[in-house]
KERO-99914 format. One record per residue (C-alpha): residue in one letter; x, y, z. Coordinates in nm, 3 decimals, decimal comma. Layout:
// residues N
[rec A; [X; Y; Z]] ...
// end
This chain:
// residues 126
[rec X; [-0,579; -9,233; 0,892]] [rec X; [-0,890; -9,070; 1,043]] [rec X; [-1,226; -9,158; 0,890]] [rec X; [-1,385; -8,897; 0,664]] [rec X; [-1,666; -8,707; 0,839]] [rec X; [-1,975; -8,688; 0,618]] [rec X; [-2,035; -8,340; 0,479]] [rec X; [-2,364; -8,276; 0,658]] [rec X; [-2,210; -8,362; 0,993]] [rec X; [-1,909; -8,139; 0,929]] [rec X; [-2,137; -7,838; 0,879]] [rec X; [-2,305; -7,892; 1,213]] [rec X; [-1,976; -7,885; 1,400]] [rec X; [-1,837; -7,547; 1,498]] [rec X; [-1,547; -7,426; 1,287]] [rec X; [-1,348; -7,166; 1,475]] [rec X; [-1,073; -7,101; 1,221]] [rec X; [-1,194; -6,869; 0,941]] [rec X; [-0,956; -7,025; 0,688]] [rec X; [-1,093; -7,370; 0,769]] [rec X; [-1,446; -7,234; 0,735]] [rec X; [-1,374; -7,098; 0,386]] [rec X; [-1,208; -7,413; 0,257]] [rec X; [-1,478; -7,633; 0,411]] [rec X; [-1,719; -7,453; 0,179]] [rec X; [-1,520; -7,388; -0,138]] [rec X; [-1,236; -7,639; -0,119]] [rec X; [-1,189; -7,897; -0,390]] [rec X; [-1,125; -7,883; -0,761]] [rec X; [-1,455; -7,747; -0,893]] [rec X; [-1,621; -7,510; -0,645]] [rec X; [-1,395; -7,210; -0,700]] [rec X; [-1,429; -7,257; -1,078]] [rec X; [-1,808; -7,273; -1,048]] [rec X; [-1,803; -6,953; -0,841]] [rec X; [-1,573; -6,789; -1,098]] [rec X; [-1,815; -6,866; -1,381]] [rec X; [-2,115; -6,750; -1,182]] [rec X; [-1,936; -6,424; -1,099]] [rec X; [-1,964; -6,346; -1,470]] [rec X; [-2,336; -6,425; -1,507]] [rec X; [-2,623; -6,657; -1,423]] [rec X; [-2,587; -6,990; -1,599]] [rec X; [-2,784; -7,303; -1,676]] [rec X; [-2,654; -7,645; -1,573]] [rec X; [-2,534; -7,761; -1,915]] [rec X; [-2,362; -7,429; -1,977]] [rec X; [-2,168; -7,474; -1,653]] [rec X; [-2,091; -7,836; -1,738]] [rec X; [-1,954; -7,747; -2,083]] [rec X; [-1,732; -7,475; -1,934]] [rec X; [-1,574; -7,710; -1,677]] [rec X; [-1,363; -7,945; -1,888]] [rec X; [-1,326; -8,279; -1,712]] [rec X; [-1,609; -8,226; -1,463]] [rec X; [-1,873; -8,498; -1,475]] [rec X; [-2,246; -8,434; -1,457]] [rec X; [-2,263; -8,612; -1,121]] [rec X; [-1,974; -8,412; -0,978]] [rec X; [-2,123; -8,081; -1,092]] [rec X; [-2,460; -8,176; -0,945]] [rec X; [-2,300; -8,261; -0,610]] [rec X; [-2,088; -7,946; -0,604]] [rec X; [-2,384; -7,723; -0,688]] [rec X; [-2,594; -7,890; -0,418]] [rec X; [-2,323; -7,830; -0,159]] [rec X; [-2,279; -7,469; -0,267]] [rec X; [-2,655; -7,421; -0,250]] [rec X; [-2,667; -7,584; 0,094]] [rec X; [-2,395; -7,342; 0,210]] [rec X; [-2,590; -7,041; 0,082]] [rec X; [-2,337; -6,953; -0,187]] [rec X; [-2,538; -7,052; -0,496]] [rec X; [-2,905; -6,989; -0,569]] [rec X; [-3,097; -7,241; -0,780]] [rec X; [-3,396; -7,098; -0,966]] [rec X; [-3,643; -7,346; -1,114]] [rec X; [-3,879; -7,220; -1,385]] [rec X; [-4,189; -7,435; -1,417]] [rec X; [-4,220; -7,459; -1,791]] [rec X; [-4,184; -7,720; -2,062]] [rec X; [-3,906; -7,811; -2,102]] [rec X; [-3,801; -7,741; -1,741]] [rec X; [-3,549; -7,463; -1,697]] [rec X; [-3,307; -7,429; -1,404]] [rec X; [-3,060; -7,143; -1,359]] [rec X; [-2,779; -7,101; -1,110]] [rec X; [-2,655; -6,770; -0,976]] [rec X; [-2,455; -6,648; -0,680]] [rec X; [-2,621; -6,526; -0,366]] [rec X; [-2,482; -6,216; -0,197]] [rec X; [-2,271; -6,451; 0,015]] [rec X; [-2,134; -6,599; -0,308]] [rec X; [-2,071; -6,258; -0,468]] [rec X; [-1,881; -6,161; -0,154]] [rec X; [-1,627; -6,429; -0,250]] [rec X; [-1,502; -6,218; -0,542]] [rec X; [-1,198; -6,093; -0,341]] [rec X; [-1,107; -6,453; -0,252]] [rec X; [-1,122; -6,560; -0,616]] [rec X; [-0,926; -6,247; -0,714]] [rec X; [-0,659; -6,327; -0,452]] [rec X; [-0,630; -6,684; -0,585]] [rec X; [-0,591; -6,541; -0,935]] [rec X; [-0,319; -6,300; -0,824]] [rec X; [-0,134; -6,578; -0,640]] [rec X; [-0,153; -6,793; -0,954]] [rec X; [-0,021; -6,508; -1,170]] [rec X; [0,289; -6,490; -0,952]] [rec X; [0,348; -6,856; -0,874]] [rec X; [0,207; -7,061; -1,164]] [rec X; [0,376; -7,055; -1,505]] [rec X; [0,135; -6,982; -1,789]] [rec X; [-0,147; -6,852; -1,567]] [rec X; [-0,377; -6,583; -1,709]] [rec X; [-0,210; -6,249; -1,627]] [rec X; [-0,523; -6,043; -1,560]] [rec X; [-0,822; -6,122; -1,332]] [rec X; [-1,069; -5,908; -1,528]] [rec X; [-0,952; -6,064; -1,856]] [rec X; [-0,994; -6,406; -1,696]] [rec X; [-1,353; -6,317; -1,603]] [rec X; [-1,423; -6,207; -1,959]] [rec X; [-1,293; -6,535; -2,099]] [rec X; [-1,460; -6,761; -1,838]] [rec X; [-1,672; -6,954; -2,084]] 
// end
């Protein structure tokens, strides 16, 4: 078994395969779901956390940091009391809509019980 390369080091290395490049940035259980929810609208941390059943606060924090590092998510901090932080997609993140749509369409065909309509799924993304 090869040792896991730390995330920061992986991003420095050249990735020549476009599929590898995509999954290096949005692979894993939560990132695509975070992107899906942010496609609908800008959200605050706890709103995202509540909508991702089973995702821990630590995991969401790490995933958002990685997405922000990759230029997919924008983190806006409002200096007020209490502090307010909102997450939204950058243009790079919004450009992932066709990828999320393709995953949805694949799921509609190959996964029993999957939501039958991408737009409906966006509407119901809590």
